[in-house]
mmJSON file of the N, C-alpha and C atoms, coordinates in Angstrom:
{"data_MODEL":{"atom_site":{
"group_PDB":["ATOM","ATOM","ATOM","ATOM","ATOM","ATOM","ATOM","ATOM","ATOM","ATOM","ATOM","ATOM","ATOM","ATOM","ATOM","ATOM","ATOM","ATOM","ATOM","ATOM","ATOM","ATOM","ATOM","ATOM","ATOM","ATOM","ATOM","ATOM","ATOM","ATOM","ATOM","ATOM","ATOM","ATOM","ATOM","ATOM","ATOM","ATOM","ATOM","ATOM","ATOM","ATOM","ATOM","ATOM","ATOM","ATOM","ATOM","ATOM","ATOM","ATOM","ATOM","ATOM","ATOM","ATOM","ATOM","ATOM","ATOM","ATOM","ATOM","ATOM","ATOM","ATOM","ATOM","ATOM","ATOM","ATOM","ATOM","ATOM","ATOM","ATOM","ATOM","ATOM","ATOM","ATOM","ATOM","ATOM","ATOM","ATOM","ATOM","ATOM","ATOM","ATOM","ATOM","ATOM","ATOM","ATOM","ATOM","ATOM","ATOM","ATOM","ATOM","ATOM","ATOM","ATOM","ATOM","ATOM","ATOM","ATOM","ATOM","ATOM","ATOM","ATOM","ATOM","ATOM","ATOM","ATOM","ATOM","ATOM","ATOM","ATOM","ATOM","ATOM","ATOM","ATOM","ATOM","ATOM","ATOM","ATOM","ATOM","ATOM","ATOM","ATOM","ATOM","ATOM","ATOM","ATOM","ATOM","ATOM","ATOM","ATOM","ATOM","ATOM","ATOM","ATOM","ATOM","ATOM","ATOM","ATOM","ATOM","ATOM","ATOM","ATOM","ATOM","ATOM","ATOM","ATOM","ATOM","ATOM","ATOM","ATOM","ATOM","ATOM","ATOM","ATOM","ATOM","ATOM","ATOM","ATOM","ATOM","ATOM","ATOM","ATOM","ATOM","ATOM","ATOM","ATOM","ATOM","ATOM","ATOM","ATOM","ATOM","ATOM","ATOM","ATOM","ATOM","ATOM","ATOM","ATOM","ATOM","ATOM","ATOM","ATOM","ATOM","ATOM","ATOM","ATOM","ATOM","ATOM","ATOM","ATOM","ATOM","ATOM","ATOM","ATOM","ATOM","ATOM","ATOM","ATOM","ATOM","ATOM","ATOM","ATOM","ATOM","ATOM","ATOM","ATOM","ATOM"],
"id":[1,2,3,4,5,6,7,8,9,10,11,12,13,14,15,16,17,18,19,20,21,22,23,24,25,26,27,28,29,30,31,32,33,34,35,36,37,38,39,40,41,42,43,44,45,46,47,48,49,50,51,52,53,54,55,56,57,58,59,60,61,62,63,64,65,66,67,68,69,70,71,72,73,74,75,76,77,78,79,80,81,82,83,84,85,86,87,88,89,90,91,92,93,94,95,96,97,98,99,100,101,102,103,104,105,106,107,108,109,110,111,112,113,114,115,116,117,118,119,120,121,122,123,124,125,126,127,128,129,130,131,132,133,134,135,136,137,138,139,140,141,142,143,144,145,146,147,148,149,150,151,152,153,154,155,156,157,158,159,160,161,162,163,164,165,166,167,168,169,170,171,172,173,174,175,176,177,178,179,180,181,182,183,184,185,186,187,188,189,190,191,192,193,194,195,196,197,198,199,200,201,202,203,204,205,206,207],
"type_symbol":["N","C","C","N","C","C","N","C","C","N","C","C","N","C","C","N","C","C","N","C","C","N","C","C","N","C","C","N","C","C","N","C","C","N","C","C","N","C","C","N","C","C","N","C","C","N","C","C","N","C","C","N","C","C","N","C","C","N","C","C","N","C","C","N","C","C","N","C","C","N","C","C","N","C","C","N","C","C","N","C","C","N","C","C","N","C","C","N","C","C","N","C","C","N","C","C","N","C","C","N","C","C","N","C","C","N","C","C","N","C","C","N","C","C","N","C","C","N","C","C","N","C","C","N","C","C","N","C","C","N","C","C","N","C","C","N","C","C","N","C","C","N","C","C","N","C","C","N","C","C","N","C","C","N","C","C","N","C","C","N","C","C","N","C","C","N","C","C","N","C","C","N","C","C","N","C","C","N","C","C","N","C","C","N","C","C","N","C","C","N","C","C","N","C","C","N","C","C","N","C","C","N","C","C","N","C","C"],
"label_atom_id":["N","CA","C","N","CA","C","N","CA","C","N","CA","C","N","CA","C","N","CA","C","N","CA","C","N","CA","C","N","CA","C","N","CA","C","N","CA","C","N","CA","C","N","CA","C","N","CA","C","N","CA","C","N","CA","C","N","CA","C","N","CA","C","N","CA","C","N","CA","C","N","CA","C","N","CA","C","N","CA","C","N","CA","C","N","CA","C","N","CA","C","N","CA","C","N","CA","C","N","CA","C","N","CA","C","N","CA","C","N","CA","C","N","CA","C","N","CA","C","N","CA","C","N","CA","C","N","CA","C","N","CA","C","N","CA","C","N","CA","C","N","CA","C","N","CA","C","N","CA","C","N","CA","C","N","CA","C","N","CA","C","N","CA","C","N","CA","C","N","CA","C","N","CA","C","N","CA","C","N","CA","C","N","CA","C","N","CA","C","N","CA","C","N","CA","C","N","CA","C","N","CA","C","N","CA","C","N","CA","C","N","CA","C","N","CA","C","N","CA","C","N","CA","C","N","CA","C","N","CA","C","N","CA","C","N","CA","C","N","CA","C"],
"label_alt_id":[null,null,null,null,null,null,null,null,null,null,null,null,null,null,null,null,null,null,null,null,null,null,null,null,null,null,null,null,null,null,null,null,null,null,null,null,null,null,null,null,null,null,null,null,null,null,null,null,null,null,null,null,null,null,null,null,null,null,null,null,null,null,null,null,null,null,null,null,null,null,null,null,null,null,null,null,null,null,null,null,null,null,null,null,null,null,null,null,null,null,null,null,null,null,null,null,null,null,null,null,null,null,null,null,null,null,null,null,null,null,null,null,null,null,null,null,null,null,null,null,null,null,null,null,null,null,null,null,null,null,null,null,null,null,null,null,null,null,null,null,null,null,null,null,null,null,null,null,null,null,null,null,null,null,null,null,null,null,null,null,null,null,null,null,null,null,null,null,null,null,null,null,null,null,null,null,null,null,null,null,null,null,null,null,null,null,null,null,null,null,null,null,null,null,null,null,null,null,null,null,null,null,null,null,null,null,null],
"label_comp_id":["UNK","UNK","UNK","UNK","UNK","UNK","UNK","UNK","UNK","UNK","UNK","UNK","UNK","UNK","UNK","UNK","UNK","UNK","UNK","UNK","UNK","UNK","UNK","UNK","UNK","UNK","UNK","UNK","UNK","UNK","UNK","UNK","UNK","UNK","UNK","UNK","UNK","UNK","UNK","UNK","UNK","UNK","UNK","UNK","UNK","UNK","UNK","UNK","UNK","UNK","UNK","UNK","UNK","UNK","UNK","UNK","UNK","UNK","UNK","UNK","UNK","UNK","UNK","UNK","UNK","UNK","UNK","UNK","UNK","UNK","UNK","UNK","UNK","UNK","UNK","UNK","UNK","UNK","UNK","UNK","UNK","UNK","UNK","UNK","UNK","UNK","UNK","UNK","UNK","UNK","UNK","UNK","UNK","UNK","UNK","UNK","UNK","UNK","UNK","UNK","UNK","UNK","UNK","UNK","UNK","UNK","UNK","UNK","UNK","UNK","UNK","UNK","UNK","UNK","UNK","UNK","UNK","UNK","UNK","UNK","UNK","UNK","UNK","UNK","UNK","UNK","UNK","UNK","UNK","UNK","UNK","UNK","UNK","UNK","UNK","UNK","UNK","UNK","UNK","UNK","UNK","UNK","UNK","UNK","UNK","UNK","UNK","UNK","UNK","UNK","UNK","UNK","UNK","UNK","UNK","UNK","UNK","UNK","UNK","UNK","UNK","UNK","UNK","UNK","UNK","UNK","UNK","UNK","UNK","UNK","UNK","UNK","UNK","UNK","UNK","UNK","UNK","UNK","UNK","UNK","UNK","UNK","UNK","UNK","UNK","UNK","UNK","UNK","UNK","UNK","UNK","UNK","UNK","UNK","UNK","UNK","UNK","UNK","UNK","UNK","UNK","UNK","UNK","UNK","UNK","UNK","UNK"],
"label_asym_id":["A","A","A","A","A","A","A","A","A","A","A","A","A","A","A","A","A","A","A","A","A","A","A","A","A","A","A","A","A","A","A","A","A","A","A","A","A","A","A","A","A","A","A","A","A","A","A","A","A","A","A","A","A","A","A","A","A","A","A","A","A","A","A","A","A","A","A","A","A","A","A","A","A","A","A","A","A","A","A","A","A","A","A","A","A","A","A","A","A","A","A","A","A","A","A","A","A","A","A","A","A","A","A","A","A","A","A","A","A","A","A","A","A","A","A","A","A","A","A","A","A","A","A","A","A","A","A","A","A","A","A","A","A","A","A","A","A","A","A","A","A","A","A","A","A","A","A","A","A","A","A","A","A","A","A","A","A","A","A","A","A","A","A","A","A","A","A","A","A","A","A","A","A","A","A","A","A","A","A","A","A","A","A","A","A","A","A","A","A","A","A","A","A","A","A","A","A","A","A","A","A","A","A","A","A","A","A"],
"label_entity_id":["1","1","1","1","1","1","1","1","1","1","1","1","1","1","1","1","1","1","1","1","1","1","1","1","1","1","1","1","1","1","1","1","1","1","1","1","1","1","1","1","1","1","1","1","1","1","1","1","1","1","1","1","1","1","1","1","1","1","1","1","1","1","1","1","1","1","1","1","1","1","1","1","1","1","1","1","1","1","1","1","1","1","1","1","1","1","1","1","1","1","1","1","1","1","1","1","1","1","1","1","1","1","1","1","1","1","1","1","1","1","1","1","1","1","1","1","1","1","1","1","1","1","1","1","1","1","1","1","1","1","1","1","1","1","1","1","1","1","1","1","1","1","1","1","1","1","1","1","1","1","1","1","1","1","1","1","1","1","1","1","1","1","1","1","1","1","1","1","1","1","1","1","1","1","1","1","1","1","1","1","1","1","1","1","1","1","1","1","1","1","1","1","1","1","1","1","1","1","1","1","1","1","1","1","1","1","1"],
"label_seq_id":[1,1,1,2,2,2,3,3,3,4,4,4,5,5,5,6,6,6,7,7,7,8,8,8,9,9,9,10,10,10,11,11,11,12,12,12,13,13,13,14,14,14,15,15,15,16,16,16,17,17,17,18,18,18,19,19,19,20,20,20,21,21,21,22,22,22,23,23,23,24,24,24,25,25,25,26,26,26,27,27,27,28,28,28,29,29,29,30,30,30,31,31,31,32,32,32,33,33,33,34,34,34,35,35,35,36,36,36,37,37,37,38,38,38,39,39,39,40,40,40,41,41,41,42,42,42,43,43,43,44,44,44,45,45,45,46,46,46,47,47,47,48,48,48,49,49,49,50,50,50,51,51,51,52,52,52,53,53,53,54,54,54,55,55,55,56,56,56,57,57,57,58,58,58,59,59,59,60,60,60,61,61,61,62,62,62,63,63,63,64,64,64,65,65,65,66,66,66,67,67,67,68,68,68,69,69,69],
"pdbx_PDB_ins_code":[null,null,null,null,null,null,null,null,null,null,null,null,null,null,null,null,null,null,null,null,null,null,null,null,null,null,null,null,null,null,null,null,null,null,null,null,null,null,null,null,null,null,null,null,null,null,null,null,null,null,null,null,null,null,null,null,null,null,null,null,null,null,null,null,null,null,null,null,null,null,null,null,null,null,null,null,null,null,null,null,null,null,null,null,null,null,null,null,null,null,null,null,null,null,null,null,null,null,null,null,null,null,null,null,null,null,null,null,null,null,null,null,null,null,null,null,null,null,null,null,null,null,null,null,null,null,null,null,null,null,null,null,null,null,null,null,null,null,null,null,null,null,null,null,null,null,null,null,null,null,null,null,null,null,null,null,null,null,null,null,null,null,null,null,null,null,null,null,null,null,null,null,null,null,null,null,null,null,null,null,null,null,null,null,null,null,null,null,null,null,null,null,null,null,null,null,null,null,null,null,null,null,null,null,null,null,null],
"Cartn_x":[113.548,113.138,111.666,110.964,109.441,109.248,108.686,108.441,107.104,107.124,105.999,105.409,106.02,105.618,106.664,106.399,107.414,106.803,107.664,107.321,108.565,108.619,109.801,110.844,110.468,111.381,111.962,111.447,112.107,111.184,111.43,110.743,110.912,109.945,109.835,109.872,110.999,110.987,111.449,111.159,111.536,112.519,113.463,114.649,114.114,113.921,113.567,114.454,115.736,116.651,116.902,116.854,117.038,115.837,114.681,113.557,113.493,114.693,114.764,114.026,113.484,112.493,113.449,113.574,114.422,113.459,113.747,113.091,114.221,113.989,114.924,114.163,114.576,113.808,114.909,114.783,115.86,117.255,118.006,119.401,119.469,118.259,118.256,117.845,118.551,118.04,118.012,116.72,116.49,116.407,117.061,116.877,116.231,115.119,114.287,114.047,113.925,113.395,111.695,111.116,109.566,108.872,109.477,108.848,109.347,110.493,111.017,110.212,109.949,109.182,107.865,107.144,105.845,105.739,106.647,106.786,106.999,107.949,108.315,106.979,106.341,105.144,104.019,103.853,102.912,103.224,104.551,104.902,104.66,105.079,104.92,103.43,102.597,101.049,100.478,100.975,100.46,100.774,101.758,102.131,101.151,101.001,100.064,100.844,101.187,102.016,101.524,100.419,99.802,100.137,99.87,100.094,101.699,102.61,103.894,104.466,103.889,104.26,103.805,102.755,102.131,102.982,103.243,103.838,105.433,106.059,107.389,107.686,106.654,106.622,107.866,108.16,109.078,110.496,110.725,112.077,112.962,114.301,115.115,115.258,114.823,114.891,113.897,114.275,113.332,112.417,112.744,111.76,111.217,109.882,109.154,108.557,108.599,108.031,109.08,108.895,109.889,109.398,110.148,109.83,110.397,109.583,110.005,110.846,111.698,112.626,112.73],
"Cartn_y":[116.99,116.002,115.81,115.956,115.624,114.476,113.332,112.181,112.231,111.943,111.997,110.691,109.541,108.257,107.323,106.057,105.29,103.766,102.795,101.419,100.779,99.463,98.664,98.707,98.922,99.001,100.475,101.506,102.762,103.867,105.13,106.351,107.369,108.363,109.573,110.585,111.431,112.585,113.84,114.906,116.335,116.913,117.365,117.995,119.482,119.702,120.835,122.129,121.742,122.969,123.159,122.207,122.593,122.342,122.029,121.532,120.362,119.806,118.605,117.53,116.857,115.655,114.403,113.43,112.22,111.058,110.173,108.882,107.84,107.093,105.948,104.637,103.796,102.547,101.331,100.554,99.526,100.082,99.824,100.412,101.577,102.145,103.318,104.534,105.51,106.927,107.978,108.749,109.741,111.061,112.056,113.453,114.321,114.999,115.768,117.217,118.105,119.5,119.124,120.125,119.91,119.69,120.485,120.296,118.934,118.45,117.119,116.041,116.104,115.164,115.047,116.129,116.187,115.487,115.776,115.209,113.593,113.15,111.939,111.141,111.743,111.009,111.002,111.822,111.793,110.549,110.448,109.268,108.027,107.859,106.543,106.224,107.239,107.125,106.584,106.862,106.459,105.089,104.517,103.224,102.057,101.252,100.263,99.029,98.59,97.349,96.125,95.778,94.568,94.578,95.682,95.895,95.733,96.34,96.23,94.802,94.108,92.73,91.748,92.11,91.28,91.504,92.886,93.213,92.7,92.621,92.325,90.793,89.876,88.573,87.741,87.976,87.139,87.74,88.822,89.386,88.581,88.796,88.125,88.627,89.918,90.579,90.075,90.06,89.593,90.713,91.855,93.144,93.436,93.523,93.667,95.098,95.92,97.203,98.161,98.88,99.799,101.183,102.095,103.39,104.352,105.009,105.832,106.975,107.362,108.606,109.704],
"Cartn_z":[108.059,107.015,107.122,106.057,106.182,105.376,105.987,105.339,104.727,103.342,102.485,102.584,102.439,102.476,102.722,103.37,103.751,103.842,103.296,103.358,103.653,103.856,104.246,103.214,101.951,100.751,100.664,101.225,100.982,101.511,101.115,101.508,100.577,100.741,99.945,101.067,100.891,101.952,101.22,101.885,101.525,102.545,102.058,102.832,103.305,104.54,105.026,104.948,104.629,104.291,102.864,102.035,100.483,99.803,100.269,99.59,98.447,98.415,97.543,97.95,97.06,97.331,97.092,97.954,97.868,97.754,96.855,96.808,97.013,98.115,98.359,98.151,97.196,96.999,96.915,97.876,97.846,97.796,96.74,96.726,95.698,95.371,94.328,94.976,94.778,95.284,94.188,94.325,93.248,94.055,93.478,94.011,93.18,93.483,92.695,93.106,92.227,92.667,92.767,93.236,93.3,91.698,90.965,89.55,88.958,89.269,88.599,89.289,90.67,91.317,90.78,90.591,90.15,88.713,87.866,86.456,86.694,87.638,87.788,88.276,89.247,89.861,88.83,87.975,86.8,85.97,85.583,84.673,85.472,86.694,87.391,87.482,87.939,87.931,86.756,85.637,84.36,83.955,84.637,84.038,84.277,83.432,83.375,83.577,84.848,85.05,84.307,84.313,83.625,82.175,81.679,80.2,79.841,80.701,80.404,80.596,81.759,81.936,80.837,80.235,79.019,77.705,77.485,76.367,76.379,77.425,77.704,78.283,78.273,78.891,78.325,76.903,76.479,76.298,77.153,77.165,77.961,77.916,78.666,80.133,80.165,81.503,82.511,83.75,84.923,85.111,85.055,85.295,84.027,84.104,82.872,82.67,83.78,83.598,83.37,82.328,81.769,82.03,82.599,83.051,81.772,81.091,80.016,80.649,79.975,80.349,79.341],
"occupancy":[1.0,1.0,1.0,1.0,1.0,1.0,1.0,1.0,1.0,1.0,1.0,1.0,1.0,1.0,1.0,1.0,1.0,1.0,1.0,1.0,1.0,1.0,1.0,1.0,1.0,1.0,1.0,1.0,1.0,1.0,1.0,1.0,1.0,1.0,1.0,1.0,1.0,1.0,1.0,1.0,1.0,1.0,1.0,1.0,1.0,1.0,1.0,1.0,1.0,1.0,1.0,1.0,1.0,1.0,1.0,1.0,1.0,1.0,1.0,1.0,1.0,1.0,1.0,1.0,1.0,1.0,1.0,1.0,1.0,1.0,1.0,1.0,1.0,1.0,1.0,1.0,1.0,1.0,1.0,1.0,1.0,1.0,1.0,1.0,1.0,1.0,1.0,1.0,1.0,1.0,1.0,1.0,1.0,1.0,1.0,1.0,1.0,1.0,1.0,1.0,1.0,1.0,1.0,1.0,1.0,1.0,1.0,1.0,1.0,1.0,1.0,1.0,1.0,1.0,1.0,1.0,1.0,1.0,1.0,1.0,1.0,1.0,1.0,1.0,1.0,1.0,1.0,1.0,1.0,1.0,1.0,1.0,1.0,1.0,1.0,1.0,1.0,1.0,1.0,1.0,1.0,1.0,1.0,1.0,1.0,1.0,1.0,1.0,1.0,1.0,1.0,1.0,1.0,1.0,1.0,1.0,1.0,1.0,1.0,1.0,1.0,1.0,1.0,1.0,1.0,1.0,1.0,1.0,1.0,1.0,1.0,1.0,1.0,1.0,1.0,1.0,1.0,1.0,1.0,1.0,1.0,1.0,1.0,1.0,1.0,1.0,1.0,1.0,1.0,1.0,1.0,1.0,1.0,1.0,1.0,1.0,1.0,1.0,1.0,1.0,1.0,1.0,1.0,1.0,1.0,1.0,1.0],
"B_iso_or_equiv":[0.0,0.0,0.0,0.0,0.0,0.0,0.0,0.0,0.0,0.0,0.0,0.0,0.0,0.0,0.0,0.0,0.0,0.0,0.0,0.0,0.0,0.0,0.0,0.0,0.0,0.0,0.0,0.0,0.0,0.0,0.0,0.0,0.0,0.0,0.0,0.0,0.0,0.0,0.0,0.0,0.0,0.0,0.0,0.0,0.0,0.0,0.0,0.0,0.0,0.0,0.0,0.0,0.0,0.0,0.0,0.0,0.0,0.0,0.0,0.0,0.0,0.0,0.0,0.0,0.0,0.0,0.0,0.0,0.0,0.0,0.0,0.0,0.0,0.0,0.0,0.0,0.0,0.0,0.0,0.0,0.0,0.0,0.0,0.0,0.0,0.0,0.0,0.0,0.0,0.0,0.0,0.0,0.0,0.0,0.0,0.0,0.0,0.0,0.0,0.0,0.0,0.0,0.0,0.0,0.0,0.0,0.0,0.0,0.0,0.0,0.0,0.0,0.0,0.0,0.0,0.0,0.0,0.0,0.0,0.0,0.0,0.0,0.0,0.0,0.0,0.0,0.0,0.0,0.0,0.0,0.0,0.0,0.0,0.0,0.0,0.0,0.0,0.0,0.0,0.0,0.0,0.0,0.0,0.0,0.0,0.0,0.0,0.0,0.0,0.0,0.0,0.0,0.0,0.0,0.0,0.0,0.0,0.0,0.0,0.0,0.0,0.0,0.0,0.0,0.0,0.0,0.0,0.0,0.0,0.0,0.0,0.0,0.0,0.0,0.0,0.0,0.0,0.0,0.0,0.0,0.0,0.0,0.0,0.0,0.0,0.0,0.0,0.0,0.0,0.0,0.0,0.0,0.0,0.0,0.0,0.0,0.0,0.0,0.0,0.0,0.0,0.0,0.0,0.0,0.0,0.0,0.0],
"pdbx_formal_charge":[null,null,null,null,null,null,null,null,null,null,null,null,null,null,null,null,null,null,null,null,null,null,null,null,null,null,null,null,null,null,null,null,null,null,null,null,null,null,null,null,null,null,null,null,null,null,null,null,null,null,null,null,null,null,null,null,null,null,null,null,null,null,null,null,null,null,null,null,null,null,null,null,null,null,null,null,null,null,null,null,null,null,null,null,null,null,null,null,null,null,null,null,null,null,null,null,null,null,null,null,null,null,null,null,null,null,null,null,null,null,null,null,null,null,null,null,null,null,null,null,null,null,null,null,null,null,null,null,null,null,null,null,null,null,null,null,null,null,null,null,null,null,null,null,null,null,null,null,null,null,null,null,null,null,null,null,null,null,null,null,null,null,null,null,null,null,null,null,null,null,null,null,null,null,null,null,null,null,null,null,null,null,null,null,null,null,null,null,null,null,null,null,null,null,null,null,null,null,null,null,null,null,null,null,null,null,null],
"auth_seq_id":[1,1,1,2,2,2,3,3,3,4,4,4,5,5,5,6,6,6,7,7,7,8,8,8,9,9,9,10,10,10,11,11,11,12,12,12,13,13,13,14,14,14,15,15,15,16,16,16,17,17,17,18,18,18,19,19,19,20,20,20,21,21,21,22,22,22,23,23,23,24,24,24,25,25,25,26,26,26,27,27,27,28,28,28,29,29,29,30,30,30,31,31,31,32,32,32,33,33,33,34,34,34,35,35,35,36,36,36,37,37,37,38,38,38,39,39,39,40,40,40,41,41,41,42,42,42,43,43,43,44,44,44,45,45,45,46,46,46,47,47,47,48,48,48,49,49,49,50,50,50,51,51,51,52,52,52,53,53,53,54,54,54,55,55,55,56,56,56,57,57,57,58,58,58,59,59,59,60,60,60,61,61,61,62,62,62,63,63,63,64,64,64,65,65,65,66,66,66,67,67,67,68,68,68,69,69,69],
"auth_comp_id":["UNK","UNK","UNK","UNK","UNK","UNK","UNK","UNK","UNK","UNK","UNK","UNK","UNK","UNK","UNK","UNK","UNK","UNK","UNK","UNK","UNK","UNK","UNK","UNK","UNK","UNK","UNK","UNK","UNK","UNK","UNK","UNK","UNK","UNK","UNK","UNK","UNK","UNK","UNK","UNK","UNK","UNK","UNK","UNK","UNK","UNK","UNK","UNK","UNK","UNK","UNK","UNK","UNK","UNK","UNK","UNK","UNK","UNK","UNK","UNK","UNK","UNK","UNK","UNK","UNK","UNK","UNK","UNK","UNK","UNK","UNK","UNK","UNK","UNK","UNK","UNK","UNK","UNK","UNK","UNK","UNK","UNK","UNK","UNK","UNK","UNK","UNK","UNK","UNK","UNK","UNK","UNK","UNK","UNK","UNK","UNK","UNK","UNK","UNK","UNK","UNK","UNK","UNK","UNK","UNK","UNK","UNK","UNK","UNK","UNK","UNK","UNK","UNK","UNK","UNK","UNK","UNK","UNK","UNK","UNK","UNK","UNK","UNK","UNK","UNK","UNK","UNK","UNK","UNK","UNK","UNK","UNK","UNK","UNK","UNK","UNK","UNK","UNK","UNK","UNK","UNK","UNK","UNK","UNK","UNK","UNK","UNK","UNK","UNK","UNK","UNK","UNK","UNK","UNK","UNK","UNK","UNK","UNK","UNK","UNK","UNK","UNK","UNK","UNK","UNK","UNK","UNK","UNK","UNK","UNK","UNK","UNK","UNK","UNK","UNK","UNK","UNK","UNK","UNK","UNK","UNK","UNK","UNK","UNK","UNK","UNK","UNK","UNK","UNK","UNK","UNK","UNK","UNK","UNK","UNK","UNK","UNK","UNK","UNK","UNK","UNK","UNK","UNK","UNK","UNK","UNK","UNK"],
"auth_asym_id":["A","A","A","A","A","A","A","A","A","A","A","A","A","A","A","A","A","A","A","A","A","A","A","A","A","A","A","A","A","A","A","A","A","A","A","A","A","A","A","A","A","A","A","A","A","A","A","A","A","A","A","A","A","A","A","A","A","A","A","A","A","A","A","A","A","A","A","A","A","A","A","A","A","A","A","A","A","A","A","A","A","A","A","A","A","A","A","A","A","A","A","A","A","A","A","A","A","A","A","A","A","A","A","A","A","A","A","A","A","A","A","A","A","A","A","A","A","A","A","A","A","A","A","A","A","A","A","A","A","A","A","A","A","A","A","A","A","A","A","A","A","A","A","A","A","A","A","A","A","A","A","A","A","A","A","A","A","A","A","A","A","A","A","A","A","A","A","A","A","A","A","A","A","A","A","A","A","A","A","A","A","A","A","A","A","A","A","A","A","A","A","A","A","A","A","A","A","A","A","A","A","A","A","A","A","A","A"],
"auth_atom_id":["N","CA","C","N","CA","C","N","CA","C","N","CA","C","N","CA","C","N","CA","C","N","CA","C","N","CA","C","N","CA","C","N","CA","C","N","CA","C","N","CA","C","N","CA","C","N","CA","C","N","CA","C","N","CA","C","N","CA","C","N","CA","C","N","CA","C","N","CA","C","N","CA","C","N","CA","C","N","CA","C","N","CA","C","N","CA","C","N","CA","C","N","CA","C","N","CA","C","N","CA","C","N","CA","C","N","CA","C","N","CA","C","N","CA","C","N","CA","C","N","CA","C","N","CA","C","N","CA","C","N","CA","C","N","CA","C","N","CA","C","N","CA","C","N","CA","C","N","CA","C","N","CA","C","N","CA","C","N","CA","C","N","CA","C","N","CA","C","N","CA","C","N","CA","C","N","CA","C","N","CA","C","N","CA","C","N","CA","C","N","CA","C","N","CA","C","N","CA","C","N","CA","C","N","CA","C","N","CA","C","N","CA","C","N","CA","C","N","CA","C","N","CA","C","N","CA","C","N","CA","C","N","CA","C","N","CA","C","N","CA","C"],
"pdbx_PDB_model_num":[1,1,1,1,1,1,1,1,1,1,1,1,1,1,1,1,1,1,1,1,1,1,1,1,1,1,1,1,1,1,1,1,1,1,1,1,1,1,1,1,1,1,1,1,1,1,1,1,1,1,1,1,1,1,1,1,1,1,1,1,1,1,1,1,1,1,1,1,1,1,1,1,1,1,1,1,1,1,1,1,1,1,1,1,1,1,1,1,1,1,1,1,1,1,1,1,1,1,1,1,1,1,1,1,1,1,1,1,1,1,1,1,1,1,1,1,1,1,1,1,1,1,1,1,1,1,1,1,1,1,1,1,1,1,1,1,1,1,1,1,1,1,1,1,1,1,1,1,1,1,1,1,1,1,1,1,1,1,1,1,1,1,1,1,1,1,1,1,1,1,1,1,1,1,1,1,1,1,1,1,1,1,1,1,1,1,1,1,1,1,1,1,1,1,1,1,1,1,1,1,1,1,1,1,1,1,1]
}}}
């Protein structure tokens, strides 16, 4: 296992045997191929958190940042 990044909330790591990239964040787990991971990373880096929080400030949801899929 090759750790790419790690915090107290989770980690991103690459499996050395199958080359899958795994993202563990709190109680969520994502499993990606390299291409899928690159695409997901590009989407996440484009998110403007403050814009989403402002746009969705009146929604009933506690979480205001929406990840497009």
